[in-house]
N, CA and C atoms as a LAMMPS dump frame, in Angstrom:
ITEM: TIMESTEP
0
ITEM: NUMBER OF ATOMS
630
ITEM: BOX BOUNDS ff ff ff
-5.0000000000000000e+02 5.0000000000000000e+02
-5.0000000000000000e+02 5.0000000000000000e+02
-5.0000000000000000e+02 5.0000000000000000e+02
ITEM: ATOMS id mol type element x y z
1 1 1 N -13.741 -17.684 7.311
2 1 2 C -13.537 -18.82 6.232
3 1 3 C -13.697 -17.709 4.869
4 2 1 N -12.39 -17.747 3.579
5 2 2 C -12.575 -17.141 2.868
6 2 3 C -13.399 -17.409 1.808
7 3 1 N -14.154 -16.86 1.162
8 3 2 C -15.142 -16.91 0.38
9 3 3 C -14.651 -16.621 -1.243
10 4 1 N -13.232 -16.051 -1.339
11 4 2 C -12.616 -15.997 -2.612
12 4 3 C -11.653 -17.553 -3.193
13 5 1 N -11.61 -17.626 -4.005
14 5 2 C -10.974 -18.954 -4.308
15 5 3 C -9.06 -18.286 -4.461
16 6 1 N -8.254 -18.974 -3.579
17 6 2 C -7.047 -18.404 -3.93
18 6 3 C -6.111 -18.968 -5.185
19 7 1 N -5.511 -18.439 -5.354
20 7 2 C -4.636 -18.908 -6.733
21 7 3 C -3.153 -19.769 -6.346
22 8 1 N -2.938 -20.969 -7.07
23 8 2 C -1.921 -21.111 -6.982
24 8 3 C -0.78 -21.066 -8.046
25 9 1 N 0.27 -20.599 -7.33
26 9 2 C 1.259 -19.741 -8.703
27 9 3 C 2.639 -20.489 -8.258
28 10 1 N 2.752 -21.646 -8.065
29 10 2 C 3.653 -22.688 -7.729
30 10 3 C 4.158 -22.783 -9.454
31 11 1 N 5.883 -22.762 -9.378
32 11 2 C 6.222 -22.633 -10.843
33 11 3 C 5.991 -21.651 -11.794
34 12 1 N 4.919 -20.499 -11.674
35 12 2 C 4.672 -19.392 -12.306
36 12 3 C 5.535 -18.493 -12.233
37 13 1 N 6.17 -17.735 -13.08
38 13 2 C 7 -16.913 -13.37
39 13 3 C 6.12 -15.81 -12.824
40 14 1 N 6.213 -14.741 -12.304
41 14 2 C 5.64 -13.099 -12.147
42 14 3 C 5.95 -13.004 -13.435
43 15 1 N 4.467 -11.973 -13.955
44 15 2 C 4.628 -11.162 -15.226
45 15 3 C 5.336 -9.756 -14.955
46 16 1 N 5.61 -9.284 -13.534
47 16 2 C 6.306 -8.382 -13.38
48 16 3 C 7.001 -8.433 -12.126
49 17 1 N 8.005 -7.828 -12.053
50 17 2 C 8.893 -8.337 -10.623
51 17 3 C 9.336 -7.055 -9.949
52 18 1 N 9.079 -6.416 -8.765
53 18 2 C 9.377 -5.007 -8.552
54 18 3 C 10.202 -5.424 -7.142
55 19 1 N 11.427 -4.778 -6.788
56 19 2 C 11.981 -4.647 -5.582
57 19 3 C 12.294 -3.012 -5.43
58 20 1 N 11.425 -2.954 -4.137
59 20 2 C 11.52 -1.18 -3.942
60 20 3 C 12.195 -1.306 -2.952
61 21 1 N 13.221 -0.244 -2.51
62 21 2 C 14.034 -0.356 -1.72
63 21 3 C 13.617 0.973 -0.842
64 22 1 N 13.816 1.187 0.436
65 22 2 C 13.354 1.922 1.591
66 22 3 C 13.213 3.233 1.082
67 23 1 N 12.306 4.2 1.203
68 23 2 C 12.375 5.434 0.873
69 23 3 C 12.231 5.529 -0.732
70 24 1 N 11.869 4.531 -1.738
71 24 2 C 11.574 4.575 -2.748
72 24 3 C 10.456 3.918 -3.218
73 25 1 N 9.973 4.211 -4.594
74 25 2 C 8.555 3.434 -4.821
75 25 3 C 8.646 3.2 -6.404
76 26 1 N 8.257 2.265 -6.907
77 26 2 C 7.594 1.934 -8.456
78 26 3 C 6.52 1.858 -8.733
79 27 1 N 6.568 1.591 -9.923
80 27 2 C 5.022 1.599 -10.611
81 27 3 C 4.676 0.065 -11.475
82 28 1 N 3.539 -0.17 -12.044
83 28 2 C 3.645 -1.39 -13.03
84 28 3 C 2.25 -1.156 -13.252
85 29 1 N 1.661 -1.372 -14.216
86 29 2 C 0.689 -1.862 -14.991
87 29 3 C 0.06 -3.524 -14.913
88 30 1 N -1.417 -3.198 -14.253
89 30 2 C -1.924 -4.658 -14.294
90 30 3 C -3.788 -4.611 -14.982
91 31 1 N -3.783 -5.598 -15.524
92 31 2 C -4.54 -5.858 -16.215
93 31 3 C -6.172 -6.481 -15.488
94 32 1 N -6.989 -6.398 -15.49
95 32 2 C -8.04 -6.552 -14.766
96 32 3 C -8.598 -8.122 -14.956
97 33 1 N -7.932 -9.099 -13.714
98 33 2 C -8.2 -10.189 -13.271
99 33 3 C -7.024 -10.824 -12.909
100 34 1 N -5.873 -9.94 -13.076
101 34 2 C -4.564 -10.084 -12.708
102 34 3 C -4.536 -10.224 -10.915
103 35 1 N -3.066 -10.431 -10.479
104 35 2 C -3.142 -10.221 -9.41
105 35 3 C -2.079 -9.883 -9.035
106 36 1 N -1.632 -8.975 -7.347
107 36 2 C -0.844 -8.367 -7.035
108 36 3 C -0.372 -8.849 -6.009
109 37 1 N 1.199 -9.503 -5.735
110 37 2 C 1.63 -9.827 -4.191
111 37 3 C 2.213 -8.928 -3.933
112 38 1 N 1.962 -7.971 -2.481
113 38 2 C 3.05 -7.444 -1.844
114 38 3 C 3.377 -8.18 -1.085
115 39 1 N 5.001 -8.522 -0.708
116 39 2 C 5.602 -9.266 -0.295
117 39 3 C 6.391 -8.313 1.02
118 40 1 N 6.189 -8.405 2.364
119 40 2 C 7.535 -7.878 3.449
120 40 3 C 8.932 -8.9 3.385
121 41 1 N 9.715 -8.948 2.89
122 41 2 C 10.853 -9.859 2.689
123 41 3 C 10.856 -10.38 3.973
124 42 1 N 11.508 -9.43 4.874
125 42 2 C 12.015 -9.13 6.017
126 42 3 C 11.376 -9.093 7.291
127 43 1 N 10.262 -8.418 7.269
128 43 2 C 9.441 -8.264 8.453
129 43 3 C 9.713 -6.872 8.514
130 44 1 N 8.236 -6.427 9.387
131 44 2 C 8.443 -5.293 9.828
132 44 3 C 8.438 -4.066 9.28
133 45 1 N 8.098 -3.787 8.086
134 45 2 C 8.422 -2.9 6.914
135 45 3 C 6.893 -2.879 6.129
136 46 1 N 6.624 -1.344 6.79
137 46 2 C 5.541 -0.741 5.975
138 46 3 C 5.574 -0.434 4.598
139 47 1 N 4.301 -0.704 3.438
140 47 2 C 4.171 -0.54 1.863
141 47 3 C 3.137 0.716 1.76
142 48 1 N 3.315 1.724 1.776
143 48 2 C 2.148 2.655 0.932
144 48 3 C 1.615 2.251 -0.307
145 49 1 N 0.573 1.917 -0.819
146 49 2 C 0.246 1.207 -2.139
147 49 3 C -1.196 2.109 -2.419
148 50 1 N -0.431 2.748 -3.836
149 50 2 C -1.725 3.67 -4.643
150 50 3 C -2.149 2.842 -5.658
151 51 1 N -3.416 3.133 -6.079
152 51 2 C -3.618 2.265 -7.614
153 51 3 C -4.199 3.716 -8.466
154 52 1 N -4.282 3.463 -9.794
155 52 2 C -5.261 4.56 -10.556
156 52 3 C -5.839 3.546 -11.601
157 53 1 N -7.285 3.953 -12.431
158 53 2 C -7.791 3.452 -13.639
159 53 3 C -6.455 3.886 -14.411
160 54 1 N -6.514 2.52 -14.962
161 54 2 C -5.211 2.912 -16.603
162 54 3 C -6.323 3.366 -17.719
163 55 1 N -5.43 4.651 -17.852
164 55 2 C -5.889 5.368 -19.374
165 55 3 C -7.121 6.549 -18.377
166 56 1 N -7.028 6.423 -17.17
167 56 2 C -7.979 7.538 -16.691
168 56 3 C -7.467 7.689 -15.433
169 57 1 N -6.355 8.364 -15.188
170 57 2 C -5.701 8.666 -13.988
171 57 3 C -6.62 9.412 -12.901
172 58 1 N -7.534 10.059 -13.358
173 58 2 C -8.655 10.832 -12.396
174 58 3 C -9.232 10.118 -11.412
175 59 1 N -9.302 8.422 -11.782
176 59 2 C -9.827 7.804 -10.825
177 59 3 C -8.638 6.753 -10.072
178 60 1 N -9.101 6.72 -8.697
179 60 2 C -7.472 6.003 -8.321
180 60 3 C -8.4 5.576 -6.65
181 61 1 N -7.711 4.379 -5.832
182 61 2 C -7.94 3.808 -5.041
183 61 3 C -8.123 4.916 -3.683
184 62 1 N -9.398 5.034 -3.385
185 62 2 C -9.599 6.079 -1.876
186 62 3 C -10.224 5.338 -0.655
187 63 1 N -9.5 5.813 0.405
188 63 2 C -9.405 4.951 1.819
189 63 3 C -10.674 5.413 1.887
190 64 1 N -10.96 6.715 1.962
191 64 2 C -12.06 7.178 2.271
192 64 3 C -13.938 6.325 1.403
193 65 1 N -13.081 6.136 0.692
194 65 2 C -14.761 5.353 0.119
195 65 3 C -14.444 4.08 0.128
196 66 1 N -13.28 3.245 0.321
197 66 2 C -13.357 1.851 0.877
198 66 3 C -14.107 1.827 2.281
199 67 1 N -13.406 2.745 3.376
200 67 2 C -14.286 2.943 4.569
201 67 3 C -15.484 2.976 4.461
202 68 1 N -16.123 3.824 3.892
203 68 2 C -17.53 4.273 3.921
204 68 3 C -18.294 2.489 3.029
205 69 1 N -17.808 2.573 1.862
206 69 2 C -18.507 1.482 1.163
207 69 3 C -18.605 0.012 2.096
208 70 1 N -17.377 -0.372 2.745
209 70 2 C -16.971 -1.84 4.041
210 70 3 C -17.619 -1.609 5.221
211 71 1 N -17.89 -0.203 6.027
212 71 2 C -17.819 -0.049 7.052
213 71 3 C -16.939 -0.602 8.305
214 72 1 N -15.677 -0.564 7.887
215 72 2 C -14.743 -0.986 8.33
216 72 3 C -13.166 -0.266 8.398
217 73 1 N -12.546 0.45 9.408
218 73 2 C -11.398 0.958 9.283
219 73 3 C -10.467 0.094 8.555
220 74 1 N -10.622 -1.281 8.482
221 74 2 C -9.417 -2.121 8.911
222 74 3 C -9.816 -2.913 6.955
223 75 1 N -8.398 -3.561 6.841
224 75 2 C -8.255 -3.875 5.064
225 75 3 C -8.404 -5.508 6.166
226 76 1 N -9.358 -6.22 5.616
227 76 2 C -9.971 -7.266 5.978
228 76 3 C -9.653 -8.49 4.597
229 77 1 N -9.782 -9.396 4.708
230 77 2 C -10.107 -11.038 3.406
231 77 3 C -11.196 -10.809 3.117
232 78 1 N -10.984 -10.575 1.782
233 78 2 C -12.43 -10.66 0.88
234 78 3 C -13.239 -9.352 0.6
235 79 1 N -12.082 -8.61 1.367
236 79 2 C -12.521 -7.2 1.33
237 79 3 C -12.572 -6.731 -0.299
238 80 1 N -13.719 -5.493 -0.795
239 80 2 C -13.156 -4.936 -2.008
240 80 3 C -12.656 -3.176 -1.728
241 81 1 N -11.873 -3.283 -2.562
242 81 2 C -11.313 -1.508 -2.07
243 81 3 C -11.904 -0.636 -3.595
244 82 1 N -12.229 0.335 -2.98
245 82 2 C -13.108 1.05 -4.168
246 82 3 C -12.282 2.544 -4.381
247 83 1 N -12.733 2.786 -5.464
248 83 2 C -12.488 3.879 -6.071
249 83 3 C -12.545 5.103 -5.597
250 84 1 N -12.035 6.693 -6.069
251 84 2 C -12.461 8.05 -5.258
252 84 3 C -14.121 8.05 -6.51
253 85 1 N -14.597 7.593 -6.992
254 85 2 C -15.811 7.124 -7.9
255 85 3 C -16.766 6.156 -7.207
256 86 1 N -16.151 5.305 -6.362
257 86 2 C -17.116 4.83 -5.556
258 86 3 C -17.383 2.982 -6.378
259 87 1 N -16.266 2.875 -7.417
260 87 2 C -16.084 1.608 -8.125
261 87 3 C -15.536 0.599 -7.769
262 88 1 N -15.212 -0.795 -7.934
263 88 2 C -14.502 -1.792 -7.196
264 88 3 C -13.239 -1.346 -7.98
265 89 1 N -12.345 -1.149 -7.216
266 89 2 C -10.865 -1.624 -8.01
267 89 3 C -10.365 -3.098 -7.688
268 90 1 N -9.915 -3.646 -6.265
269 90 2 C -9.761 -4.458 -5.707
270 90 3 C -10.107 -5.332 -4.973
271 91 1 N -9.568 -6.697 -4.922
272 91 2 C -10.186 -7.174 -4.133
273 91 3 C -9.106 -8.274 -3.147
274 92 1 N -9.31 -8.202 -1.643
275 92 2 C -8.118 -9.222 -1.012
276 92 3 C -8.24 -10.307 -1.068
277 93 1 N -7.351 -11.01 -2.059
278 93 2 C -7.821 -12.608 -1.959
279 93 3 C -6.909 -13.319 -1.218
280 94 1 N -6.076 -13.085 -0.369
281 94 2 C -4.988 -13.356 0.824
282 94 3 C -4.423 -12.372 1.886
283 95 1 N -4.727 -12.599 2.92
284 95 2 C -3.73 -11.586 3.8
285 95 3 C -2.818 -12.633 4.843
286 96 1 N -1.604 -12.338 4.689
287 96 2 C -1.168 -13.498 5.789
288 96 3 C -0.592 -12.513 7.029
289 97 1 N -1.573 -11.211 6.994
290 97 2 C -0.962 -10.052 8.237
291 97 3 C -2.214 -10.432 9.375
292 98 1 N -2.925 -9.113 8.373
293 98 2 C -4.217 -9.185 8.952
294 98 3 C -4.065 -7.631 9.534
295 99 1 N -3.195 -7.215 9.436
296 99 2 C -3.006 -5.547 9.715
297 99 3 C -2.618 -4.492 9.252
298 100 1 N -3.248 -3.913 8.216
299 100 2 C -3.09 -2.817 7.449
300 100 3 C -3.627 -1.333 7.797
301 101 1 N -3.316 -0.117 7.124
302 101 2 C -4.179 0.932 7.38
303 101 3 C -4.669 1.601 6.895
304 102 1 N -6.171 2.251 6.549
305 102 2 C -6.65 3.025 6.037
306 102 3 C -6.846 4.681 6.153
307 103 1 N -6.011 4.849 7.722
308 103 2 C -6.311 6.109 8.109
309 103 3 C -5.583 7.463 7.819
310 104 1 N -4.19 6.756 7.263
311 104 2 C -3.115 7.783 7.369
312 104 3 C -2.322 7.915 6.093
313 105 1 N -2.004 9.503 5.999
314 105 2 C -1.177 9.747 4.912
315 105 3 C -0.094 9.376 4.611
316 106 1 N 1.044 9.445 3.399
317 106 2 C 1.993 9.142 3.607
318 106 3 C 2.57 10.177 4.302
319 107 1 N 3.849 9.79 4.858
320 107 2 C 4.73 10.67 5.575
321 107 3 C 5.548 11.594 4.352
322 108 1 N 5.498 12.957 4.452
323 108 2 C 5.617 14.246 4.178
324 108 3 C 6.708 14.923 4.641
325 109 1 N 7.607 15.59 4.177
326 109 2 C 8.37 16.695 5.038
327 109 3 C 7.796 17.511 6.479
328 110 1 N 6.536 17.96 6.6
329 110 2 C 5.983 18.245 7.428
330 110 3 C 5.955 17.301 8.767
331 111 1 N 5.692 16.164 8.377
332 111 2 C 5.626 14.936 9.324
333 111 3 C 6.967 15.251 10.038
334 112 1 N 8.24 15.126 9.561
335 112 2 C 9.357 15.179 9.852
336 112 3 C 9.609 16.105 11.029
337 113 1 N 9.433 17.27 10.313
338 113 2 C 9.472 18.936 10.812
339 113 3 C 8.47 19.028 12.396
340 114 1 N 7.505 18.551 12.043
341 114 2 C 6.529 18.523 13.611
342 114 3 C 7.002 17.588 14.485
343 115 1 N 7.99 16.748 13.906
344 115 2 C 8.753 15.564 14.844
345 115 3 C 9.998 16.053 15.534
346 116 1 N 10.108 17.247 15.078
347 116 2 C 11.786 17.883 15.26
348 116 3 C 12.888 17.576 14.506
349 117 1 N 12.495 17.141 13.345
350 117 2 C 13.169 16.543 12.438
351 117 3 C 13.273 18.259 11.15
352 118 1 N 14.418 18.666 11.16
353 118 2 C 14.817 19.715 10.707
354 118 3 C 15.547 19.822 9.654
355 119 1 N 16.255 18.922 9.436
356 119 2 C 17.033 18.649 8.269
357 119 3 C 16.607 18.09 7.29
358 120 1 N 16.941 17.919 6.158
359 120 2 C 16.125 17.585 4.93
360 120 3 C 16.225 15.545 5.09
361 121 1 N 14.95 14.897 4.96
362 121 2 C 14.593 13.759 5.211
363 121 3 C 13.965 13.657 4.14
364 122 1 N 14.63 12.233 3.459
365 122 2 C 13.638 11.338 2.916
366 122 3 C 11.903 11.271 3.039
367 123 1 N 11.141 11.235 2.011
368 123 2 C 9.901 11.087 2.445
369 123 3 C 9.164 10.039 1.579
370 124 1 N 8.148 9.738 1.803
371 124 2 C 7.452 8.42 1.161
372 124 3 C 6.679 9.154 0.102
373 125 1 N 6.073 10.376 0.489
374 125 2 C 5.295 10.96 -0.723
375 125 3 C 5.817 11.34 -2.004
376 126 1 N 7.167 12.157 -1.023
377 126 2 C 8.024 12.322 -2.699
378 126 3 C 8.391 11.263 -3.306
379 127 1 N 8.798 10.15 -3.025
380 127 2 C 9.112 8.453 -3.79
381 127 3 C 7.811 8.317 -4.619
382 128 1 N 6.929 8.281 -4
383 128 2 C 5.508 7.847 -4.995
384 128 3 C 5.443 8.813 -5.671
385 129 1 N 5.749 10.087 -5.664
386 129 2 C 5.713 10.98 -6.311
387 129 3 C 6.391 11.256 -7.948
388 130 1 N 7.413 10.687 -7.486
389 130 2 C 8.856 10.72 -8.54
390 130 3 C 8.329 9.523 -9.432
391 131 1 N 7.819 8.183 -8.338
392 131 2 C 7.526 7.393 -9.214
393 131 3 C 6.343 7.121 -10.479
394 132 1 N 5.379 8.153 -9.855
395 132 2 C 4.252 8.619 -10.946
396 132 3 C 4.782 9.949 -12.329
397 133 1 N 5.636 9.979 -11.858
398 133 2 C 5.814 11.502 -12.763
399 133 3 C 5.794 10.78 -14.681
400 134 1 N 5.866 9.62 -14.891
401 134 2 C 5.975 9.577 -16.038
402 134 3 C 4.056 9.253 -16.396
403 135 1 N 3.318 9.411 -15.402
404 135 2 C 1.956 9.125 -15.729
405 135 3 C 1.219 10.604 -15.804
406 136 1 N 2.177 11.722 -15.146
407 136 2 C 1.413 13.17 -15.14
408 136 3 C 0.976 13.353 -13.663
409 137 1 N 1.22 12.438 -12.851
410 137 2 C 0.786 12.45 -11.82
411 137 3 C 1.782 13.591 -10.77
412 138 1 N 1.606 14.86 -10.404
413 138 2 C 1.958 15.134 -9.537
414 138 3 C 2.101 14.961 -8.28
415 139 1 N 3.173 15.991 -7.257
416 139 2 C 3.131 15.497 -5.867
417 139 3 C 1.945 15.885 -5.048
418 140 1 N 1.142 16.868 -5.779
419 140 2 C -0.158 17.321 -5.377
420 140 3 C -1.529 16.855 -5.732
421 141 1 N -0.92 15.703 -6.165
422 141 2 C -2.262 14.765 -6.886
423 141 3 C -1.959 12.894 -6.115
424 142 1 N -0.957 13.128 -5.471
425 142 2 C -0.448 11.531 -4.696
426 142 3 C -1.621 11.632 -3.924
427 143 1 N -2.219 10.227 -3.611
428 143 2 C -3.678 9.997 -3.305
429 143 3 C -2.905 9.501 -1.831
430 144 1 N -4.215 9.369 -0.964
431 144 2 C -3.482 8.811 0.626
432 144 3 C -3.32 7.311 0.579
433 145 1 N -2.597 6.812 0.16
434 145 2 C -2.314 5.367 0.2
435 145 3 C -2.969 4.424 0.677
436 146 1 N -3.193 3.113 0.956
437 146 2 C -3.522 2.265 1.532
438 146 3 C -2.296 1.555 2.283
439 147 1 N -1.557 1.813 3.387
440 147 2 C -0.61 1.434 4.005
441 147 3 C -0.302 0.13 4.618
442 148 1 N -0.306 -0.481 3.539
443 148 2 C 0.265 -2.1 3.908
444 148 3 C 0.993 -2.407 4.913
445 149 1 N 0.956 -3.065 5.844
446 149 2 C 1.127 -3.774 7.087
447 149 3 C 1.705 -2.493 8.121
448 150 1 N 0.924 -1.59 7.744
449 150 2 C 1.072 -0.705 8.904
450 150 3 C 0.387 -1.13 10.213
451 151 1 N 0.862 -0.78 11.449
452 151 2 C -0.03 -1.195 12.833
453 151 3 C -0.076 0.297 13.087
454 152 1 N -1.373 0.763 13.298
455 152 2 C -1.699 1.795 14.074
456 152 3 C -2.811 1.199 15.442
457 153 1 N -2.118 1.481 16.552
458 153 2 C -2.681 1.694 17.35
459 153 3 C -4.044 2.6 18
460 154 1 N -5.054 1.959 19.043
461 154 2 C -6.029 3.199 19.531
462 154 3 C -5.727 3.208 20.776
463 155 1 N -5.618 4.624 21.338
464 155 2 C -5.727 4.718 22.885
465 155 3 C -7.187 5.271 23.182
466 156 1 N -7.278 5.786 24.379
467 156 2 C -8.285 6.674 24.948
468 156 3 C -8.939 7.668 24.179
469 157 1 N -10.141 8.5 23.508
470 157 2 C -10.724 8.786 23.728
471 157 3 C -9.975 9.638 21.942
472 158 1 N -9.709 8.53 21.118
473 158 2 C -9.576 8.905 19.634
474 158 3 C -7.742 8.457 19.223
475 159 1 N -7.354 8.692 20.413
476 159 2 C -5.581 9.195 20.248
477 159 3 C -5.055 7.789 19.52
478 160 1 N -4.194 8.076 18.218
479 160 2 C -3.682 6.957 18.02
480 160 3 C -2.267 6.795 18.323
481 161 1 N -1.344 5.722 17.658
482 161 2 C 0.089 5.31 18.14
483 161 3 C 0.282 4.424 16.654
484 162 1 N 1.834 4.887 16.395
485 162 2 C 2.254 3.666 15.742
486 162 3 C 3.001 2.716 16.609
487 163 1 N 2.67 1.458 15.74
488 163 2 C 3.123 0.419 16.284
489 163 3 C 3.817 -0.509 15.641
490 164 1 N 4.992 -1.103 16.098
491 164 2 C 5.717 -1.999 14.893
492 164 3 C 4.834 -2.634 14.448
493 165 1 N 4.947 -3.152 12.791
494 165 2 C 3.939 -3.993 11.641
495 165 3 C 4.117 -5.259 12.301
496 166 1 N 3.228 -5.886 12.717
497 166 2 C 2.624 -7.362 12.817
498 166 3 C 3.173 -8.149 11.601
499 167 1 N 3.652 -7.884 10.289
500 167 2 C 4.5 -8.737 9.457
501 167 3 C 5.789 -9.591 9.89
502 168 1 N 5.749 -10.663 9.434
503 168 2 C 7.286 -11.071 9.769
504 168 3 C 7.775 -11.825 8.244
505 169 1 N 9.099 -12.432 8.557
506 169 2 C 9.645 -12.547 7.178
507 169 3 C 8.639 -13.234 6.141
508 170 1 N 8.761 -12.463 4.801
509 170 2 C 8.36 -13.206 3.814
510 170 3 C 6.566 -13.048 3.903
511 171 1 N 5.935 -12.13 4.776
512 171 2 C 4.16 -12.226 4.879
513 171 3 C 4.081 -11.405 3.922
514 172 1 N 2.769 -11.736 2.816
515 172 2 C 2.237 -11.116 1.762
516 172 3 C 0.646 -10.854 2.044
517 173 1 N 0.295 -10.117 1.35
518 173 2 C -0.79 -9.65 0.976
519 173 3 C -1.052 -9.699 -1.022
520 174 1 N -2.266 -10.57 -1.054
521 174 2 C -2.659 -10.817 -2.525
522 174 3 C -3.643 -10.175 -2.803
523 175 1 N -3.972 -9.387 -3.781
524 175 2 C -5.039 -8.59 -4.394
525 175 3 C -5.441 -9.366 -5.846
526 176 1 N -6.606 -8.791 -6.133
527 176 2 C -7.189 -9.263 -7.7
528 176 3 C -7.612 -8.038 -8.275
529 177 1 N -6.985 -7.488 -9.635
530 177 2 C -7.608 -6.165 -9.818
531 177 3 C -8.993 -6.803 -10.408
532 178 1 N -9.828 -5.502 -10.568
533 178 2 C -11.417 -5.465 -10.72
534 178 3 C -11.208 -4.457 -12.236
535 179 1 N -10.443 -4.292 -12.564
536 179 2 C -10.071 -2.886 -13.292
537 179 3 C -8.847 -2.949 -14.025
538 180 1 N -8.669 -2.677 -15.044
539 180 2 C -7.146 -2.446 -15.329
540 180 3 C -6.701 -1.309 -14.756
541 181 1 N -5.383 -1.355 -14.143
542 181 2 C -4.723 -0.698 -13.261
543 181 3 C -3.292 -0.094 -13.736
544 182 1 N -2.822 0.915 -13.049
545 182 2 C -1.592 1.617 -12.807
546 182 3 C -1.619 1.712 -11.342
547 183 1 N -0.543 0.676 -10.901
548 183 2 C -0.188 0.608 -9.402
549 183 3 C 1.247 0.736 -9.095
550 184 1 N 1.193 1.847 -7.659
551 184 2 C 2.303 2.5 -7.599
552 184 3 C 2.198 1.879 -6.035
553 185 1 N 3.239 1.174 -5.53
554 185 2 C 3.802 0.527 -4.344
555 185 3 C 5.483 1.613 -4.256
556 186 1 N 5.425 1.815 -2.327
557 186 2 C 6.661 2.691 -1.764
558 186 3 C 7.128 1.129 -0.837
559 187 1 N 8.336 1.839 -0.38
560 187 2 C 8.675 1.411 0.368
561 187 3 C 9.01 2.704 1.868
562 188 1 N 8.132 2.312 3.059
563 188 2 C 8.495 3.372 3.751
564 188 3 C 9.697 4.007 3.834
565 189 1 N 9.993 5.471 4.476
566 189 2 C 10.791 6.008 4.312
567 189 3 C 10.924 6.436 6.185
568 190 1 N 10.011 6.587 7.085
569 190 2 C 9.985 6.677 8.042
570 190 3 C 10.648 5.6 9.025
571 191 1 N 11.742 6.54 9.613
572 191 2 C 13.1 5.927 10.463
573 191 3 C 13.14 6.404 11.493
574 192 1 N 11.884 6.911 12.229
575 192 2 C 11.727 7.75 13.642
576 192 3 C 10.722 6.978 14.281
577 193 1 N 9.805 6.376 13.927
578 193 2 C 8.62 5.85 14.926
579 193 3 C 8.775 4.417 14.76
580 194 1 N 7.755 4.125 15.152
581 194 2 C 7.6 2.457 15.257
582 194 3 C 6.706 2.253 14.3
583 195 1 N 6.52 2.845 13.181
584 195 2 C 6.117 2.343 12.114
585 195 3 C 6.621 1.728 11.415
586 196 1 N 8.061 1.581 11.224
587 196 2 C 8.522 0.264 10.634
588 196 3 C 9.97 0.282 11.58
589 197 1 N 9.538 -0.017 13.049
590 197 2 C 9.813 -0.267 14.156
591 197 3 C 11.116 0.198 14.011
592 198 1 N 11.522 1.222 13.672
593 198 2 C 12.673 2.038 13.61
594 198 3 C 14.082 1.335 12.466
595 199 1 N 13.634 0.667 11.61
596 199 2 C 14.772 -0.057 10.803
597 199 3 C 14.101 -0.328 9.282
598 200 1 N 14.548 -0.167 8.595
599 200 2 C 14.269 0.247 6.892
600 200 3 C 14.755 -0.864 5.905
601 201 1 N 13.614 -1.412 5.639
602 201 2 C 13.901 -2.915 4.417
603 201 3 C 13.362 -2.695 3.526
604 202 1 N 13.553 -4.014 2.105
605 202 2 C 13.021 -3.706 0.923
606 202 3 C 11.073 -4.165 0.813
607 203 1 N 10.736 -3.957 0.028
608 203 2 C 9.597 -4.227 -0.184
609 203 3 C 9.146 -4.826 -1.55
610 204 1 N 8.932 -6.219 -2.011
611 204 2 C 8.867 -6.673 -2.907
612 204 3 C 7.088 -6.465 -4.005
613 205 1 N 7.234 -6.573 -4.949
614 205 2 C 6.133 -6.641 -5.504
615 205 3 C 6 -7.426 -6.585
616 206 1 N 4.89 -8.302 -6.914
617 206 2 C 4.839 -9.334 -7.879
618 206 3 C 2.826 -9.593 -8.39
619 207 1 N 3.335 -9.52 -9.849
620 207 2 C 2.285 -9.242 -10.681
621 207 3 C 2.264 -10.692 -11.541
622 208 1 N 1.227 -11.429 -11.351
623 208 2 C 0.896 -12.712 -11.497
624 208 3 C -0.607 -12.804 -12.967
625 209 1 N -0.303 -13.122 -13.471
626 209 2 C -1.875 -13.954 -14.498
627 209 3 C -3.027 -14.033 -13.978
628 210 1 N -4.227 -14.042 -14.737
629 210 2 C -5.133 -14.563 -13.695
630 210 3 C -5.418 -16.092 -13.971
């Protein structure tokens, strides 16, 4: 049972509304106490998610610190997500899917080359870097994201595999910001594995007042 109060946004217009097409990313600023809702409108699409402290971009959402502080490799309702400096950044208020990934980086050019795609392929890391240019975050400073809706399965001896996301039409996850943030959300560009079930669609992000 959730111990975090779940707000009702019925009738409330979002402060920010982003429609993010596959292989693209976008940013917005979020103040402490505001809510971030990331929605998979069609189902089966992963959404790499990054966050930075507004005004000090050297502090960013860290998947490794989150794993270390929570003792879990899973994102769960009521869980706090931590920065690279060990500070609370976000709290998971509501999660309609229950399966997300803290382990893998965003796909990049090498991801496709090692899988036999030698021609130029749009990548999610490129999309994140392009969206973050306005904050002077270059390609080499894009952190590993929290991969929302991404379903990683585990096999024997630590082996893993992509599996189709469990998100269905209009499933979402809701966060509360624990500090002033810049968030960057992508819609994954991977069309060659089960990461997005071989079909690319949009992701929608809304920010609501607290």
